[in-house]
RONU-586632 format. One line per field, with one value per residue (C-alpha): residue number from 0; chain; x, y, z. Coordinates in steps of 0.05 Angstrom, whole numbers. Example, Ala and Ser with C-alpha at 12.3 -4.5 7.8 and 13.67 -1.06 7.14 Angstrom:
2
k: [0/1]
c: [A/A]
X: [246/273]
Y: [-90/-21]
Z: [156/143]
***
This chain:
427
k: [0/1/2/3/4/5/6/7/8/9/10/11/12/13/14/15/16/17/18/19/20/21/22/23/24/25/26/27/28/29/30/31/32/33/34/35/36/37/38/39/40/41/42/43/44/45/46/47/48/49/50/51/52/53/54/55/56/57/58/59/60/61/62/63/64/65/66/67/68/69/70/71/72/73/74/75/76/77/78/79/80/81/82/83/84/85/86/87/88/89/90/91/92/93/94/95/96/97/98/99/100/101/102/103/104/105/106/107/108/109/110/111/112/113/114/115/116/117/118/119/120/121/122/123/124/125/126/127/128/129/130/131/132/133/134/135/136/137/138/139/140/141/142/143/144/145/146/147/148/149/150/151/152/153/154/155/156/157/158/159/160/161/162/163/164/165/166/167/168/169/170/171/172/173/174/175/176/177/178/179/180/181/182/183/184/185/186/187/188/189/190/191/192/193/194/195/196/197/198/199/200/201/202/203/204/205/206/207/208/209/210/211/212/213/214/215/216/217/218/219/220/221/222/223/224/225/226/227/228/229/230/231/232/233/234/235/236/237/238/239/240/241/242/243/244/245/246/247/248/249/250/251/252/253/254/255/256/257/258/259/260/261/262/263/264/265/266/267/268/269/270/271/272/273/274/275/276/277/278/279/280/281/282/283/284/285/286/287/288/289/290/291/292/293/294/295/296/297/298/299/300/301/302/303/304/305/306/307/308/309/310/311/312/313/314/315/316/317/318/319/320/321/322/323/324/325/326/327/328/329/330/331/332/333/334/335/336/337/338/339/340/341/342/343/344/345/346/347/348/349/350/351/352/353/354/355/356/357/358/359/360/361/362/363/364/365/366/367/368/369/370/371/372/373/374/375/376/377/378/379/380/381/382/383/384/385/386/387/388/389/390/391/392/393/394/395/396/397/398/399/400/401/402/403/404/405/406/407/408/409/410/411/412/413/414/415/416/417/418/419/420/421/422/423/424/425/426]
c: [A/A/A/A/A/A/A/A/A/A/A/A/A/A/A/A/A/A/A/A/A/A/A/A/A/A/A/A/A/A/A/A/A/A/A/A/A/A/A/A/A/A/A/A/A/A/A/A/A/A/A/A/A/A/A/A/A/A/A/A/A/A/A/A/A/A/A/A/A/A/A/A/A/A/A/A/A/A/A/A/A/A/A/A/A/A/A/A/A/A/A/A/A/A/A/A/A/A/A/A/A/A/A/A/A/A/A/A/A/A/A/A/A/A/A/A/A/A/A/A/A/A/A/A/A/A/A/A/A/A/A/A/A/A/A/A/A/A/A/A/A/A/A/A/A/A/A/A/A/A/A/A/A/A/A/A/A/A/A/A/A/A/A/A/A/A/A/A/A/A/A/A/A/A/A/A/A/A/A/A/A/A/A/A/A/A/A/A/A/A/A/A/A/A/A/A/A/A/A/A/A/A/A/A/A/A/A/A/A/A/A/A/A/A/A/A/A/A/A/A/A/A/A/A/A/A/A/A/A/A/A/A/A/A/A/A/A/A/A/A/A/A/A/A/A/A/A/A/A/A/A/A/A/A/A/A/A/A/A/A/A/A/A/A/A/A/A/A/A/A/A/A/A/A/A/A/A/A/A/A/A/A/A/A/A/A/A/A/A/A/A/A/A/A/A/A/A/A/A/A/A/A/A/A/A/A/A/A/A/A/A/A/A/A/A/A/A/A/A/A/A/A/A/A/A/A/A/A/A/A/A/A/A/A/A/A/A/A/A/A/A/A/A/A/A/A/A/A/A/A/A/A/A/A/A/A/A/A/A/A/A/A/A/A/A/A/A/A/A/A/A/A/A/A/A/A/A/A/A/A/A/A/A/A/A/A/A/A/A/A/A/A/A/A/A/A/A/A/A/A/A/A/A/A/A/A/A/A/A/A/A/A/A/A/A/A/A/A/A/A/A/A/A/A/A/A/A]
X: [321/248/277/322/270/229/280/296/229/215/276/259/184/213/203/270/296/240/267/330/325/286/335/395/345/333/396/428/368/391/467/454/404/453/499/456/432/519/516/471/511/531/487/425/471/492/463/497/555/548/530/584/646/629/628/600/557/598/653/602/599/673/665/609/650/709/661/646/710/741/679/670/751/739/683/717/773/741/695/761/778/705/708/761/760/696/634/620/683/694/623/646/697/660/611/665/692/623/623/695/671/610/651/692/652/626/684/703/730/716/726/784/751/689/729/758/696/674/735/725/650/669/721/671/615/662/646/569/542/599/583/514/498/550/509/444/458/498/453/379/336/341/256/269/325/270/249/317/333/276/286/356/322/281/326/369/322/293/368/362/296/303/374/344/297/338/401/355/311/372/398/339/329/392/413/469/491/556/509/469/526/543/470/488/549/509/456/498/551/466/467/535/526/463/499/543/497/470/529/516/446/507/558/576/622/565/532/540/528/477/533/573/510/498/575/570/512/536/553/555/606/663/666/717/768/777/827/794/795/749/693/715/718/628/604/541/591/601/534/508/558/548/472/485/528/468/411/454/469/404/394/457/419/351/393/438/409/325/318/362/324/252/264/286/237/174/197/168/233/281/253/201/235/281/224/230/290/247/193/229/250/192/161/231/212/145/166/204/158/121/181/198/148/153/218/177/125/169/229/245/270/293/233/201/258/257/172/189/248/216/149/196/233/165/156/223/208/147/171/233/188/154/93/75/92/95/82/52/128/153/93/108/187/169/120/189/216/168/182/261/234/193/258/307/295/294/355/397/370/394/458/456/441/499/546/591/588/632/639/586/630/669/618/578/629/655/574/561/634/590/530/596/624/556/555/629/629/544/554/599/569/493/521/558/482/452/507/484/411/395/355/307/369/371/316/328/400/358/311/361/412/356/338/413/407/338/380/427/378/366/431/447/368/401/460/435/370/406/459/401/352/411/428/352/355/414/380]
Y: [-82/-55/22/5/-26/34/85/46/34/114/132/89/113/196/229/235/168/135/191/168/98/92/134/84/24/48/64/1/-35/6/-10/-83/-86/-54/-115/-170/-136/-140/-219/-230/-188/-244/-300/-276/-277/-347/-365/-308/-317/-395/-355/-308/-341/-424/-429/-488/-481/-508/-459/-410/-436/-432/-356/-362/-399/-346/-291/-324/-352/-279/-258/-312/-313/-228/-227/-258/-218/-153/-168/-153/-88/-71/-69/-36/22/31/-1/70/88/6/12/55/18/-35/-4/23/-50/-62/-12/-30/-104/-88/-45/-100/-149/-93/-97/-172/-200/-264/-316/-288/-216/-251/-286/-215/-187/-248/-226/-154/-164/-220/-167/-118/-165/-182/-122/-120/-164/-146/-73/-75/-121/-65/-1/-25/-53/10/56/35/29/-42/-42/-38/-76/-139/-95/-75/-144/-147/-93/-116/-185/-157/-112/-165/-207/-147/-133/-212/-199/-143/-160/-211/-168/-105/-138/-182/-123/-78/-125/-125/-64/-44/-113/-128/-152/-105/-47/-89/-86/-6/1/-35/3/66/35/17/96/122/93/104/179/180/144/196/252/222/193/215/166/110/141/75/127/170/96/59/-10/-37/-62/2/55/1/-8/78/65/76/22/-26/-85/-66/-103/-157/-139/-202/-232/-216/-286/-304/-322/-363/-420/-412/-472/-426/-382/-442/-472/-407/-418/-486/-457/-402/-459/-511/-461/-417/-483/-483/-409/-412/-477/-439/-370/-387/-465/-458/-418/-462/-530/-503/-493/-561/-591/-555/-528/-457/-406/-379/-314/-342/-399/-333/-300/-364/-320/-254/-297/-330/-271/-224/-278/-284/-207/-219/-273/-225/-175/-215/-246/-187/-187/-256/-245/-188/-247/-303/-337/-396/-379/-438/-468/-416/-424/-494/-490/-459/-494/-559/-526/-492/-565/-592/-552/-556/-640/-632/-596/-645/-702/-672/-671/-600/-570/-517/-449/-487/-507/-442/-416/-471/-456/-378/-401/-435/-362/-357/-406/-379/-305/-320/-350/-298/-245/-298/-324/-248/-246/-318/-299/-233/-272/-318/-255/-232/-163/-121/-164/-172/-153/-210/-252/-232/-236/-305/-335/-305/-326/-387/-358/-345/-423/-453/-410/-429/-509/-505/-465/-518/-584/-551/-534/-601/-632/-578/-604/-671/-656/-675/-619/-652/-657/-589/-579/-644/-617/-548/-587/-637/-569/-528/-592/-602/-525/-535/-586/-531/-488/-524/-543/-462/-454/-505/-474/-391/-415/-440/-374/-326/-356/-352/-280/-266/-296/-258/-192]
Z: [-1019/-1025/-1027/-1083/-1119/-1115/-1129/-1199/-1210/-1206/-1245/-1304/-1293/-1307/-1380/-1392/-1367/-1409/-1471/-1461/-1458/-1524/-1561/-1537/-1559/-1627/-1646/-1620/-1648/-1721/-1718/-1694/-1753/-1799/-1774/-1795/-1861/-1872/-1861/-1922/-1964/-2014/-1987/-2034/-2097/-2099/-2163/-2192/-2163/-2190/-2260/-2264/-2229/-2238/-2172/-2118/-2067/-2024/-2052/-2030/-1968/-1945/-1958/-1906/-1869/-1877/-1855/-1786/-1766/-1768/-1732/-1679/-1654/-1665/-1621/-1567/-1560/-1575/-1519/-1472/-1521/-1502/-1424/-1437/-1485/-1491/-1544/-1584/-1620/-1624/-1671/-1722/-1739/-1743/-1796/-1836/-1846/-1862/-1915/-1945/-1955/-2000/-2038/-2050/-2061/-2123/-2149/-2147/-2210/-2184/-2121/-2081/-2084/-2052/-1996/-1990/-1982/-1936/-1885/-1889/-1869/-1814/-1785/-1775/-1746/-1699/-1647/-1652/-1596/-1546/-1567/-1561/-1499/-1468/-1489/-1471/-1397/-1376/-1405/-1400/-1347/-1308/-1319/-1400/-1411/-1426/-1481/-1508/-1517/-1555/-1596/-1608/-1634/-1674/-1707/-1720/-1765/-1797/-1817/-1844/-1870/-1914/-1943/-1995/-2020/-2010/-2056/-2105/-2120/-2141/-2181/-2222/-2219/-2244/-2285/-2241/-2181/-2170/-2164/-2103/-2066/-2077/-2055/-1992/-1986/-1981/-1928/-1873/-1898/-1872/-1808/-1799/-1805/-1770/-1702/-1713/-1716/-1646/-1612/-1536/-1530/-1542/-1499/-1458/-1417/-1394/-1366/-1303/-1276/-1224/-1183/-1181/-1168/-1109/-1089/-1083/-1030/-958/-922/-985/-990/-1038/-1098/-1106/-1157/-1202/-1260/-1332/-1339/-1290/-1317/-1360/-1304/-1301/-1330/-1346/-1397/-1436/-1426/-1467/-1525/-1534/-1539/-1586/-1628/-1638/-1649/-1696/-1739/-1755/-1769/-1823/-1859/-1857/-1890/-1933/-1963/-1940/-2009/-2054/-2020/-2024/-2092/-2101/-2064/-2092/-2162/-2148/-2169/-2132/-2140/-2100/-2048/-2040/-1993/-1944/-1914/-1903/-1881/-1833/-1796/-1797/-1766/-1710/-1708/-1693/-1643/-1609/-1591/-1550/-1524/-1488/-1454/-1439/-1401/-1344/-1328/-1333/-1281/-1314/-1377/-1404/-1399/-1450/-1494/-1489/-1506/-1580/-1601/-1603/-1643/-1693/-1700/-1708/-1760/-1798/-1794/-1824/-1889/-1894/-1908/-1959/-1938/-1951/-2021/-2060/-2017/-1961/-1953/-1960/-1904/-1855/-1855/-1846/-1790/-1747/-1741/-1694/-1654/-1661/-1648/-1587/-1550/-1568/-1501/-1456/-1487/-1476/-1416/-1389/-1410/-1369/-1312/-1316/-1330/-1269/-1249/-1291/-1348/-1396/-1455/-1438/-1436/-1490/-1534/-1517/-1519/-1575/-1613/-1619/-1658/-1699/-1695/-1717/-1784/-1793/-1780/-1813/-1879/-1916/-1882/-1911/-1979/-1990/-1970/-2024/-2081/-2072/-2068/-2007/-1999/-1938/-1895/-1896/-1856/-1811/-1789/-1775/-1735/-1694/-1683/-1646/-1601/-1582/-1560/-1527/-1476/-1469/-1443/-1397/-1368/-1365/-1327/-1280/-1265/-1253/-1217/-1151/-1159/-1163/-1106/-1060/-1078/-1068/-1003/-986/-1012]
***
């Protein structure tokens, strides 16, 4: 066992492997950032859709629901497809769907056009997490996986942070939200061309699973072939699913409704409160940088998740009371993103520990569909609250959802730790 670990460490420290790891991590991060950017193709422009099409927040919340309903169902199914045909070709198809979504939104003449754009974007978003984590787990050396998960999460937050600034900035510059959508399509097309140019670095068919390498060694025990759906019997998979569901309900509140909620509570202009999403995501990205190091130094990942999310929930509850006002409220909500970011890499590593060998695409697809379900159900609920001017309840609901996520993460840790202890003893 010690020799095996020494070999892994020596391989990871070689200059060629370091360069390969960094290139793969960077490209996957860029792809993931573009997917999160496209999560927000529509929400930052809600005020313009209300003005031009006479829609309500509840109706626009249903567009978000459609996006994540399609993404959630597709994500669970795409995990099987990724395990069967590979991640790279599906990645390019997903990016193409995002481009089609942005161009459809740019030409929308009413609510129906926005719904079609939301559906196309949801279809594009569906395979991203099975694709990303399959490539990372196959091509990145074990000692750098924690940092890979950190960069993956950071890039997602940066994509979320960039979308409102880009879309609203281009709308103001051109005088039309339609040109902002055309600009978004151009951004995704540029990412797609770069990935095609560097496609060898994201070719998961050239990677190898750690357990496959072990099995190839003389005297290694043969891996038992399991049914493709066998992982669904693992309680830890469904606990991870529930964790994503609850944590995403909170994220849905911040992404889609924190800006108008703060506008109602503080009287600040929408152009100012729209920065809360960018602030939340940038703080989350900073947290993920530190979280990547915590993963390598912490065995009980669920404890890291619990502390970080409880602090974030407390900050959101503080804002909901109206005890902080003006720009201070925007800053406090943004700081709540720091705790969510710190928990991110620990969350992704916890899922890896819960995944059976060779089922990474399926497990991540199933677990991350909890993210889509959270967005699907939460968006219309928080939209309903906003239509009734219950802005403080938006932050209260987000805080309660984070606390429910803490319970789920703790349950995952209790399930996974005995299994890791047993495997360590066997080794």
